[in-house]
N, C-alpha and C positions, 0 to 999 in steps of 0.2 A: 695901046698896050705898052709900047716902048716908053712913053712918058711915065706910065704907071710903074714900070720896072725900074726906071731911073730914080723915081721918087722913093721907091722901096729900098734901092741900093743906098741912097743918101741917108735914109732912116737907119739902115743897118750900120753904115759908117759912123753915124752919130751915136748909136747905141754902143758900138765897139769902143769909141773914145770915152764914153761915159763909164763903161765897164772897166776900162783901163785906169781911169782916174779913181774909181772905187777900189780897185785892186791895189793901187799905190797907197791909198789911205789905209787900207787894211794892213799892208806891210809896215807902214809907219807906226800904226797902233800896236802891232805885234812886237815890233822892236822896242817900243816904249814899255810894254808889259814885261818883256824879258829883262829890261834894265831895272824896272821896279822889283821884279822877282829877285834879281841878284842883290839889290839893295836890302830887301827884306831878309834874305838868307844871311847876308853879312851882319845884320843887326840882331839876329836871333842869338840869345845867350849873352848879348852885350850888357854889361852892367850900366845902369842908368844913374848918373850922378844927380843928386838932389840939389835943389836951389840953395840949401843951407851952406854957409861958408865953411871951408875946410878949417880944421883946428890944427895948429902947429904946437907940438909939445916939445920942450927941451928934454934931454935925457933925464930919467928919473922914474918915480913911482907915482901913479895917479889913481884916484878912485872914481869909477863911473857913477854918475849921479851927483858928484860934488864938483870935480874939475872938468869932467867930460860928460856930455849928455848921453843917455842910453839910446843908441841908434845902431844901425848897421853901417859899418865903415869899410873903406879901403885904406889900409895902412901902407905907407911907403916911407922910405928913408928920406930925410931932408939933407941930402948931400953926401953923407958918409954911411958906410955899412955898419951893422951892429945887430944885436939880438933884440927881438921884440917878443914879449911874453905877456899872456893874459891869463889870470887865474879867476875862477868863479868866486862868488862871495863866500863859498864853502871851502875855498882853497884848492879846488880841483883845477888841474892844468887844462886850459881851453885852447891856447895858441902858443906855439913855441917855434918861431921862425927867425931865420937870418935874413935880413933885408939888404938888398943892393950889394951883393958880393958874388964871386964866382960860385960859391956853394949855396947861395940862397935864392930868393925870388925878388922880383922888382916890386911886387905888391901882394898883400894878403887881405882877402875879404873876410870879415868876421862880425858877429853880433856882440855889441857891448851892452851887457845887461846891468841893471841897477846893482851896485855893490861889487861889481867886478874890479879887479886890481890890474892895472896896466903897468908893466915894467919895461923900460926901453933904455938901451945903452947908448943910443944916439938920438939926435933930434928927429922927430917923427911927424909926418903929416897924416892926419886922419880926415879923409874926405867922405862925407855922408853919401851913401848910395842906397838905391832901392833894392 
């Protein structure tokens, strides 16, 4: 009986070690899941840049469909601040932003539709986004 009890005690110790190893793996996986959840939360609402190359426009007036493709863009100033305005093909004001100044924004996301008119008082970078 003593030999049997010692054998059972050895089995119990072995099972305890196995259970501890499994607990460690569970903790590791939970940590990995938490990290992935944080990454997912940080990416929600993030604007995805498309593979298309950014368009750099000098200051001036441009027509979407001729000088600029009709896409969704992130507009940002290329170095200096200024006014960035977009009118629809019917002349309605779509965007009126000051880019890169204390009173403006660093970027503005907008849809450039066929026939829209873009006016910019500074060089502007239009980065296609989803």
